ZAMARGU-4260 file (C-alpha; in steps of 0.2 Angstrom, whole numbers, plus 5000, padded with zeros to 4 digits):
<rodrens>
0) 6454/4767/4833 | 6449/4784/4840 | 6435/4785/4827 | 6429/4768/4831 | 6427/4773/4849
5) 6418/4789/4845 | 6406/4780/4834 | 6403/4766/4847 | 6400/4780/4860 | 6387/4788/4849
10) 6378/4771/4848 | 6378/4770/4867 | 6370/4787/4869 | 6356/4781/4857 | 6353/4765/4867
15) 6358/4770/4885 | 6341/4765/4892 | 6342/4747/4885 | 6348/4740/4901 | 6340/4742/4918
20) 6353/4744/4932 | 6349/4742/4950 | 6361/4742/4965 | 6351/4728/4974 | 6340/4715/4966
25) 6331/4701/4975 | 6325/4686/4965 | 6313/4675/4975 | 6306/4658/4972 | 6317/4650/4958
30) 6324/4633/4955 | 6343/4636/4955 | 6355/4626/4944 | 6372/4632/4950 | 6382/4626/4935
35) 6391/4612/4944 | 6379/4600/4952 | 6366/4590/4944 | 6352/4595/4956 | 6340/4610/4958
40) 6338/4620/4974 | 6323/4630/4977 | 6328/4647/4984 | 6330/4665/4984 | 6345/4676/4978
45) 6350/4694/4983 | 6361/4703/4971 | 6371/4718/4977 | 6380/4728/4963 | 6386/4715/4950
50) 6389/4701/4962 | 6378/4688/4971 | 6377/4692/4989 | 6366/4679/4997 | 6358/4663/4992
55) 6346/4655/5004 | 6331/4643/5004 | 6324/4654/5017 | 6316/4671/5015 | 6330/4684/5013
60) 6327/4699/5024 | 6331/4716/5015 | 6334/4733/5022 | 6320/4743/5016 | 6330/4759/5019
65) 6338/4756/5002 | 6330/4753/4986 | 6328/4735/4981 | 6320/4728/4965 | 6311/4712/4969
70) 6308/4699/4956 | 6295/4685/4958 | 6304/4670/4949 | 6287/4660/4949 | 6296/4644/4953
75) 6306/4645/4936 | 6323/4638/4932 | 6337/4649/4935 | 6354/4645/4928 | 6371/4654/4925
80) 6373/4664/4909 | 6380/4654/4895 | 6398/4654/4889 | 6404/4652/4871 | 6422/4647/4871
85) 6425/4650/4852 | 6418/4666/4844 | 6424/4679/4831 | 6413/4694/4834 | 6420/4704/4820
90) 6418/4690/4807 | 6402/4681/4812 | 6389/4692/4804 | 6397/4698/4788 | 6401/4688/4772
95) 6419/4683/4770 | 6423/4696/4756 | 6415/4710/4766 | 6425/4705/4782 | 6441/4706/4772
100) 6437/4722/4763 | 6427/4733/4774 | 6433/4748/4784 | 6438/4742/4802 | 6426/4755/4810
105) 6411/4748/4800 | 6416/4730/4806 | 6416/4736/4824 | 6399/4743/4822 | 6392/4727/4814
110) 6401/4717/4828 | 6393/4728/4841 | 6376/4723/4835 | 6382/4705/4835 | 6388/4706/4853
115) 6371/4713/4858 | 6362/4699/4850 | 6373/4686/4858 | 6369/4693/4875 | 6351/4692/4871
120) 6353/4674/4867 | 6359/4671/4884 | 6378/4671/4881 | 6385/4683/4895 | 6403/4678/4892
125) 6413/4673/4876 | 6431/4670/4871 | 6435/4679/4855 | 6449/4669/4846 | 6454/4682/4833
130) 6448/4695/4822 | 6452/4711/4831 | 6439/4712/4845 | 6450/4721/4858 | 6442/4738/4854
135) 6425/4730/4855 | 6429/4721/4872 | 6435/4738/4879 | 6419/4747/4873 | 6408/4734/4881
140) 6417/4735/4898 | 6416/4754/4897 | 6397/4753/4894 | 6398/4761/4877 | 6389/4746/4869
145) 6379/4731/4875 | 6387/4714/4874 | 6394/4699/4884 | 6411/4699/4893 | 6424/4696/4880
150) 6440/4687/4883 | 6449/4693/4867 | 6464/4686/4858 | 6466/4701/4847 | 6473/4696/4830
155) 6475/4678/4826 | 6493/4674/4822 | 6496/4664/4806 | 6510/4659/4795 | 6510/4665/4776
160) 6498/4653/4767 | 6491/4648/4784 | 6473/4648/4791 | 6474/4666/4795 | 6481/4672/4778
165) 6465/4678/4770 | 6475/4690/4757 | 6472/4690/4739 | 6483/4678/4728 | 6492/4694/4721
170) 6497/4699/4738 | 6513/4689/4738 | 6528/4691/4737 | 6527/4705/4748 | 6541/4716/4756
175) 6547/4712/4773 | 6538/4723/4786 | 6524/4727/4774 | 6507/4725/4782 | 6489/4723/4775
180) 6475/4734/4780 | 6468/4719/4791 | 6485/4717/4799 | 6487/4736/4802 | 6470/4736/4811
185) 6474/4721/4822 | 6462/4708/4814 | 6476/4696/4808 | 6494/4695/4811 | 6504/4685/4797
190) 6521/4681/4805 | 6535/4669/4799 | 6549/4663/4810 | 6551/4663/4829 | 6557/4681/4830
195) 6541/4688/4821 | 6530/4676/4830 | 6537/4683/4846 | 6535/4701/4841 | 6517/4698/4835
200) 6512/4689/4851 | 6519/4703/4862 | 6509/4716/4852 | 6493/4707/4856 | 6498/4706/4874
205) 6502/4724/4874 | 6485/4729/4867 | 6476/4719/4881 | 6474/4701/4874 | 6468/4689/4888
210) 6475/4674/4878 | 6485/4671/4862 | 6478/4662/4847 | 6489/4654/4833 | 6485/4644/4818
215) 6493/4626/4819 | 6486/4618/4803 | 6475/4619/4788 | 6457/4627/4789 | 6441/4626/4781
220) 6437/4645/4777 | 6455/4649/4771 | 6460/4647/4753 | 6478/4642/4753 | 6480/4628/4765
225) 6473/4610/4763 | 6467/4602/4780 | 6482/4590/4781 | 6496/4603/4781 | 6504/4607/4798
230) 6508/4625/4801 | 6522/4633/4812 | 6537/4624/4818 | 6539/4619/4836 | 6552/4634/4838
235) 6539/4646/4832 | 6525/4639/4844 | 6538/4640/4858 | 6541/4659/4855 | 6523/4662/4857
240) 6521/4651/4872 | 6536/4659/4881 | 6529/4677/4878 | 6512/4672/4884 | 6518/4663/4899
245) 6529/4678/4904 | 6513/4688/4904 | 6504/4674/4915 | 6493/4668/4901 | 6492/4654/4888
250) 6492/4650/4870 | 6478/4640/4861 | 6479/4634/4843 | 6467/4630/4828 | 6472/4613/4823
255) 6463/4597/4816 | 6476/4584/4813 | 6488/4574/4824 | 6504/4582/4818 | 6497/4599/4821
260) 6491/4595/4838 | 6507/4586/4844 | 6518/4599/4837 | 6509/4613/4847 | 6508/4602/4863
265) 6526/4599/4862 | 6530/4617/4862 | 6519/4620/4878 | 6502/4625/4870 | 6489/4623/4883
270) 6473/4622/4873 | 6468/4614/4856 | 6453/4622/4847 | 6444/4610/4835 | 6454/4594/4833
275) 6441/4584/4823 | 6454/4573/4815 | 6464/4568/4830 | 6468/4550/4833 | 6469/4539/4848
280) 6487/4542/4852 | 6485/4561/4851 | 6470/4561/4862 | 6479/4551/4875 | 6494/4563/4874
285) 6481/4578/4877 | 6475/4569/4893 | 6492/4565/4899 | 6497/4583/4897 | 6481/4590/4905
290) 6477/4600/4888 | 6460/4608/4886 | 6451/4602/4871 | 6439/4616/4864 | 6427/4606/4853
295) 6413/4612/4842 | 6398/4601/4836 | 6403/4602/4818 | 6391/4591/4808 | 6388/4591/4789
300) 6372/4601/4786 | 6372/4610/4769 | 6358/4622/4775 | 6370/4629/4788 | 6386/4632/4779
305) 6392/4648/4771 | 6402/4639/4758 | 6394/4635/4740 | 6392/4616/4736 | 6407/4610/4726
310) 6418/4624/4732 | 6436/4620/4739 | 6430/4626/4756 | 6415/4616/4756 | 6424/4600/4752
315) 6436/4604/4766 | 6421/4606/4777 | 6414/4589/4773 | 6431/4581/4776 | 6433/4589/4793
320) 6415/4585/4799 | 6418/4567/4796 | 6429/4567/4812 | 6418/4575/4824 | 6409/4560/4831
325) 6426/4552/4834 | 6433/4567/4842 | 6420/4568/4855 | 6422/4549/4858 | 6440/4551/4861
330) 6437/4566/4873 | 6426/4556/4883 | 6436/4540/4882 | 6451/4549/4890 | 6442/4561/4901
335) 6450/4576/4893 | 6445/4593/4899 | 6433/4598/4886 | 6426/4615/4882 | 6412/4620/4870
340) 6411/4634/4857 | 6403/4638/4840 | 6416/4646/4829 | 6403/4654/4818 | 6410/4664/4803
345) 6403/4675/4789 | 6384/4672/4791 | 6372/4681/4803 | 6359/4667/4801 | 6371/4654/4807
350) 6376/4665/4821 | 6358/4666/4826 | 6358/4647/4829 | 6370/4648/4843 | 6358/4640/4855
355) 6354/4626/4843 | 6373/4622/4842 | 6373/4620/4861 | 6358/4608/4861 | 6366/4598/4847
360) 6379/4592/4860 | 6365/4580/4865 | 6372/4569/4852 | 6386/4565/4864 | 6382/4572/4881
365) 6367/4573/4894 | 6358/4589/4896 | 6367/4591/4913 | 6384/4588/4905 | 6380/4601/4891
370) 6375/4615/4903 | 6390/4612/4914 | 6401/4613/4899 | 6394/4629/4894 | 6395/4637/4911
375) 6407/4631/4924 | 6418/4621/4913 | 6420/4635/4900 | 6423/4647/4914 | 6438/4636/4921
380) 6446/4637/4904 | 6444/4656/4903 | 6452/4658/4920 | 6468/4651/4913 | 6471/4669/4908
385) 6478/4672/4925 | 6481/4690/4929 | 6477/4695/4911 | 6459/4690/4915 | 6449/4707/4916
390) 6435/4699/4927 | 6443/4694/4943 | 6431/4702/4955 | 6419/4688/4956 | 6417/4669/4951
395) 6412/4665/4934 | 6400/4652/4926 | 6391/4647/4942 | 6378/4653/4954 | 6386/4655/4971
400) 6389/4668/4984 | 6403/4680/4977 | 6399/4675/4959 | 6395/4688/4945 | 6377/4691/4943
405) 6376/4683/4926 | 6359/4674/4926 | 6345/4667/4915 | 6328/4663/4920 | 6321/4649/4909
410) 6303/4645/4905 | 6305/4626/4908 | 6319/4614/4914 | 6333/4612/4901 | 6340/4598/4912
415) 6325/4589/4906 | 6323/4598/4889 | 6339/4604/4882 | 6331/4610/4866 | 6324/4625/4876
420) 6340/4634/4873 | 6337/4634/4855 | 6324/4647/4856 | 6330/4660/4868 | 6317/4673/4862
425) 6303/4663/4869 | 6311/4653/4883 | 6323/4665/4891 | 6312/4675/4902 | 6325/4686/4910
430) 6343/4689/4905 | 6355/4697/4917 | 6374/4701/4915 | 6384/4709/4928 | 6369/4713/4939
435) 6360/4722/4925 | 6344/4716/4917 | 6344/4716/4898 | 6328/4706/4896 | 6313/4704/4907
440) 6297/4696/4900 | 6294/4686/4916 | 6278/4695/4920 | 6271/4697/4902
</rodrens>
């Protein structure tokens, strides 16, 4: 890990002029979408440090004794920075075999570049649900590399033969206590039995995880588990839940099927990621228990899949995507607390379509509902980390006084044209995170 930090520090030195940092910034004449209400307010915003100090429809008087950077917003659309509730920074931009075989330091360097690209796509905050992003998250917060705020789970926790078991077929049987390279570096944690799950959960919390991620059922990208299999017993889930709750945070799970979802919920899990194959009774249970449903717009598109046609993984992907429309219909039917994420793996070209995956939500939601989900609603999910939340100084996912200065100025109105978010290079004129400007082509 020391070598990784040293390399990341060198990367920072080479790019230290990338962000423009100002103690005080005044943005005048913008149409403000606050992330919560379906209306725009023309006004001005004063930023001090990394927080929004003042929002006013009137002229904001400034003390000229202190330096202030003034930005003419030209009447453009201003919105909160976007939030992706399901990413894997170390795995999104490398082929699967490379992700499993590469040196951990190299993966961190690749992930650092991926994080920078996410920020320049307007994603100022992400929830990383496994793969070992704890080091990267710390490096970003230290200013060593450029990237979004990262709510990192550390390693995803999986049973043997589960969705997080990416080992070779010859890796079993293995000796008790024997760890793979990926496990030793905190990318994955294979744990069987309540005691082992408890230990691995505590290890992630010890290293700074903001929430815990377990694998509750079969997955698309893993080789050993059909989609229909349930993974982990209620007792094993309970061990992770108790450990997380003792630290004031929560457990989310990867799950597609009713059995996997119900078993996790019965053990006290607070969030379900995916759930494409859920049925009506399971969705009703989620609503009754106040469970968060973190959904992804998984649709079958052979042009945007990392799996070869006819492969076992591709067949599982097709099976999973057949449930996506029904899942969103159930989420809306029962008014379930719904989050949005992308869950891109193993392909930098697909990762670059992050904004397109947001606009794809227009299949089920209005532009306002989409933007609210990717800002204020996703922020509410992230805040479930309680005191493990490293970003408690300001409000998140909204434009209000006392909120973090995570802002995007858009060339157009995405409340009317949601497809504007598909091309951040052209349409996002200014991107700010934590009061620092990372992109500004407003006057070009």
